[in-house]
Each structure stands twice: as structure tokens, then as C-alpha cells.
N, C-alpha and C positions, 0 to 999 in steps of 0.2 A: 423620272425614269420609271419603268415597270421592274416589278421584282421576279417575274417568270415569265415565259412567254415560248412560243416553238419559233422555227426558224421563219422570220419576218423579212421581206426584202427592204428595201432603203425607199425606192420610189416603186410608184404602182400607177394604173392605167384610171384615167377617170374621163367620161363622157361630159362635156362641158358646154351648156346651153348661152351662146354669144349674141344670139338675137332669135327673133320669131322664126321659126323651121331651120334652126341652124344649131346644131351639135357637132361637137368635134370632139373627137380623142386624143386626150394630152397625157404628159407623164407630169406626176405630182408627186410630193414627198411622203411616205406613208405617216401619217400623224402618232404623234406620242401618246400613250394616254396619262393623264393626268392621275393621280392617288387615289381618285376614287373613281374613277374611267375604267372599262375593258376595251379593248381594241377587237373588232369583230372582223373576221375574214368573209366578206359578203358571198353570200352563194345565192341567194334569189334573191328579186326584186320585182314585184309586181306596177303594171305600171298602171295609176289612178286615174281618174278625171281631172284632177287638179293639175298633174300633171300635162296631160294633153291640155287644159286652159292656158297655163302659162306656155306651153309652148305654140300654139295656134295666138295667145293676144297679149303674150307678155304681161298679164296681171289679174288677180282676182281682186275684185273689190280694191281694198285700201293696199293690197299689197301688190307692190310694184317690182317688176325685176328690173334693177338699175344697174348693175354689173352681171359679167358673167356668173353663171350658176349650175350646179350640180343636181338635176332633178332626181326625183324616187324617195318614196318613204316608206312601204310595204316591203319590209328586210327579214329577212334571217340568215344566219350564216355560224360560227364556229369563233369560237373564244379563242384568238391568237395572242395575247399577252394582257395581263393583270396589274393594274396599278398597284402600289405599296399599301393602300389601304381596304382592298379588296378582299372580302373572305371567303364570300359565298360563292362565287366562281372560279375556274380554272382553265386554264387553256387546254383545248381539245372538246370543251362541251358546245354541244349542238344549242341554239338559240334562237329565240325569236326578239326582236328588238321594237320595242313602244318608242315610237319617233318622236315625241314630245318631254322633252325635260322640262320639269318645272320646278320653281322657285322653291316651294315648300315649305315658305313662311308666312305666303299671304293668307286673307280670311279664305279664299277661296279653297286653296290648297289644307289648310288646317280644318275645314269642313267638309273635307273629304271629294270635294265637287273640282280637282286640279285640272281638269279640262278648260276650267274657266280663269286660269293665271293669267293675269296681265304682262307676264314675262316668260312666258312659255318660248321655249327654242324647238322650233319645231322642224323636220329635217324638211327642205327643198320647199318652205316657205320663205321667201324674201326676209331678209339678208343672209340664212342659213342655208349651206350646202346640202344635198341629199345623199344618197345611197347608191346611184350609180356611178360606184367607185369598188376598186377592190377592198378596200379597207375603209371602216369606221373607227371613230373614238367616242364611247358616247360612258354616260354615269350609270353605273352598275347595278344600280336600283331599277332601270329601265330595261335591261336585258335579263329574259327568262327561259331557265332550260326547258328544251324539249325532248319529251321520249322519244328513244330510237325507231319507232313507227310511224311517226310524225314527218312526215318529207319536207325537205327544205320550201316546196312551193306552198304546203300546207301552212306552215307555219309563217311564211310570209303573209298568207290570205287572214291570217288571224286579225290584221290592221283592220281590213275593211267588215271584217265578221265583228271586230268590236263595235262598229256604229250600229251593227242590228241587234247586240246583245242591249247595246245602251237605250235603243229607241224603245226594245221590247221592257227593258226596267224602267224607264220614265214613263211611258204606259199602261205599267200594272198589267202588262200581258198574263192571262191566267189560263191553266189546262183548261180544256174543252171550249175555249174563244175558237170564234172566226176571225180569221185575220185577212187583210185587202192589203195587198201593196200594188202601188202605181209605179211602176218602172221596174224592171228588172234587168238593170246592168249589173255589176258585179257588187254593188252594193244591196243593192236589192236582191240578187241572187243568194247572197250569204245571209242576208235578213230572213229568208226561207227557212235557212237550217238554223237561223236563232229561234224562229216562231215554233219551230218542233222542238228545238233544246226545251221551251219554254209550254210546252204541251198544247200548244193552237189544236184544235181538230180537225178545222177546216183553213186552209190556205188557199186565197183566190188571187191571183196575178195578173198583171196587165202590162201590155207593152206592144210597141207596133213592129216588131221584129222577131220574124220566126226561129231563128238560131237562141235568141235568148227565150222565148217561150219552150223551148225543148229542154234547154239544160234546167229551165223553173221545172219541168217535170222531173227533171232526172234528179233534182235535189230535194224533191218531196211537195213541189205544190199540187195540191189536189184538183185545182182547176185553174186553166190558161184563158184569156180573154184577148183577143188581138184586138186592138181598138182601133184599128182601119177596118175590121168587119162589122162590130158591132157595139154598141153603147156600153160602156164598160160599169156606168150607174146601174142601168135598165137590167144587166145581165146580174150584177152582184145581189140585187133586189129580188131577181128570181132564183138564183140559187139559196137564199138565205128565206125563202118562205115570205118575201115582202118586208122581210124585218128590218137587214141592214146588217153590215159589219158591227163586231165588237170594239174591234182595232183597226184602224188602216195607216199604214205608213206610206207616207210620199216619200219618194227617193230619185225621182228624174231630174226636180229643179225644174219642171214644167208647170207654168200656170194654170193649163185646163187640166193637168194631172191632180195638182191641188185642189181645185174647185171639183174633180171628180171622188179625190177620195173622201172631203169631207161630206158629200152630198151621198157617199154610200154608208155612211155609219146609222147604227140604230139611234134610237132615244138613246141619250145618255152613254153615247159611244165616246171614244179616245182616239185623237190622233197625232201622230207622230210628227213633227216636219224633220225632215232629214236632208231631202233635197235643197241645194240654192240656185233660185232662178235669176236670170240675166237682170231682170228691174228689181228696183225695192219696194212698189206696191203692186199688190194683185187685189180684186176684187173679190170678197169673200161675202157669204149670205148671211147677215149680221143674224136678222130674225131666226133662222135656222139654229144658228149656234145658243142663241138665248133661249130658243121655246125648246128645244132637246136637251138644253144643258150638256153641251158638247165642250169636252175637257182637249186643250189644246198643248200639246208641247213642244218646245224647241229641242231639238237635237243638236249638238256642237260636239263633234268628236266621239270621246269615250272617257269613263274613268272608273278605275277598278275593274277592265273588265280581261287583262290578260291571262291571267292564272286561269280564268273560269274558261276564256276561249279557247285556252289549251287543251284542257280536259275534255272540253267538248268533242272538239276536232279530235283529239286521242282516240275518241271512242268509236269514232267511224258512224256516226249517226249520219252523216253523208260523205259523199268523195266531191268534195273540192274540185277535183283533177277534171270535173265534169264541164267546168266553167272554163279551163284554161284551153286558148285556140290556138295560141301561138308563142314561140319559142326565140327568143334570141341571145347572141353573146354580145356581150359590153360594144364589142370594135362595130356591134351592127344598132346600136342604139339609134341613130337617126333613122335607118329604114324601120326599124319598128316602131318608131314614135308616128311617122308616117302612115307605116299600115293603120294603126289604132285609131288616126285622125279621118283617115279617108274610106277606111274599108268596115264602118259599123253594122254592115248588114250581116259579114261574114266573120267578123274578129269580136269576141266576148271580152277575154280576158289574154293579155300578153305579159308572158314572164323574161325577165333579163337575166342573164347568167353572168355575173361580173367576173367569175373566176374560171369559166368555163361551165358546158354539162358534165 
């Protein structure tokens, strides 16, 4: 039972995926928050690449959809009710939701790398339901207040933004650095803002879609390269006087983009691998890695980034609305997912509004 709450209905609408390309709107009970949880009225949810992968294929690696599931994990909203043990939040608070609730007791959690917790319960990762619903209950320490000047859309996008922050931290991105980002889908676009926040002087991005390159320019990329029209590695070398980038992020999950990211680095450069390719093994130039002492970092989600992300986004360093191209109500989730899946040349980021615009 909760000790304090706003007016909360007994049932809610949920967008439930029953099979690939098959999402249906259903009525479900509103969850009751446990003593250490809050109930959040979901106001905005971003469609992520992982949502699309489940929608199109029903699985991502070992994570297989075996029963109807609710997708969506990039979310924000309003606290509607608090469990008895919650002291740090109250009904009416505007919040961003970090979607991966970890155990807090394993070695990874105890050492601050809780993104590697083996018992994480991550929204919209089978078997756990996600946020394409009107209400979710989630442990209070993964819910963060947001200031009035931060929109629900921006707060939801703190989730992909956190990936860029984590990639920057992992690679030790420093002020004055040159950063190359291969692939500017939503994660790559928010990584531009992370690069700016960490002081990158030049941010060079590559992609195949003009609409994404235009969004990249609006968010602060200093140079954009259409990989269909010119060789990204050659161009990056030209832009850096033959030296190469200090740091590269591969965010596309594309084998060629990963190889290009590696080849674009200077001697002693650093590579953060963010994107997940469809295959397990990709050929990399090992002599280049060894001879140039390239540091390579795997990036899995993020840890300890949400407060920093909220602070950066609230500073208005960049307007993430520049990447939002499509908006849908919850009842139109099927249409939203199909559009995001099939209209990649015109759709960058889609936001779902479970409780209306």
C-alpha cells in the first residue's frame, strides 16, 4: 500500500507486443508501488533502437520475447504515489526514470559499475515489461527529480544521453579533444552533446542519412560527413591535419563503421564501442591497434550518469528537440513503431505520449 498519492485510476492502457510487428492496446491494472517504489504517471517515452529490434525480430542476442511484452524504456513522468518507505520523492514531482533496477549487493553494484549487475531488471528487456503504459512502478532510487525548465521529452532522452556520457567517461574524453562519432542515430546525436559537455573542441560525425547529419549540426557537430559520398577515414585525417581523432565512438552497430572508427584514430587514440553489430565477430586491424597503442573500451548502458545528465540538459547546452521528428499518442504505438522501422530517411526520434500530448 502507498501512503500518499494523487488521484490514480484502477486500470490503465498498455501497448502490448504479441508478435513481431503486432502491438495491441490493452487494459491492465495500475500497479501498486511496493514500500520502496514510486508509481510514475508516464508522460513521454522515446522509441529506442532496441525497441525496434524486438519489434522487427523478437529478440536481441540472448534476450528473446517468449510472451507478450510492453516495450519502451526511455521515459519520464510525474510521481503519482509513493510507497511507505519513500522519503526522497512525493506525489507531483516531475521525474526522469532510469530504467535498469539493479540488486545493489553484487560486486559490480558495490564497486559502482552497477550496469554490469547480473540481476538487473531493465524495462522492456524480456521478461520485464517496459514503459509504453500509462503508469509504471519502479524503485525510488532509480527515479530522479527534474527542474521545471526541463521538458518531459528531454528528460526521457536523458536515457540515450547517459550512454554518451558513459562513453565519454570510459574513454577519458578531455577538453580540447577531437572526437569522431560514427553513426548519428539517437545515441550518436546525444553523444554529440556529451562530447560538448566534456569539452571536445572538434566533433566530427559520419552517417548515411542527410536528416541525421542536419540534426547533428544543430546539436553542435563541427563537421559532418556523408559516408555515401566520401571516405570517412580520409576526410577525418584531412580535418585533423593527417593526425587522426583523439577519441572515436562507434554508435551505429555497423562493422564497417567500427573499422572506420578504429582507422580514424591518432597514435595513442581511444575507441569506445557503443553500437552492437548483428554478428559476434568483426575483423579488426590488430597490428594497427598494437603499433599505435589504441585503447578500446566496451560500453554497456551506463552507471551513475542520471543526475549529471539532468544537470547538463537543464543547462540548455543543446536543444534535444532538434532530434525529435515524430510524436504519437499511446493508442497509435503500432503506427509509431512501423513508421520508425520503415521511414529511417525521414524519422530520427519518435516520442510516445501515454497520457496524451
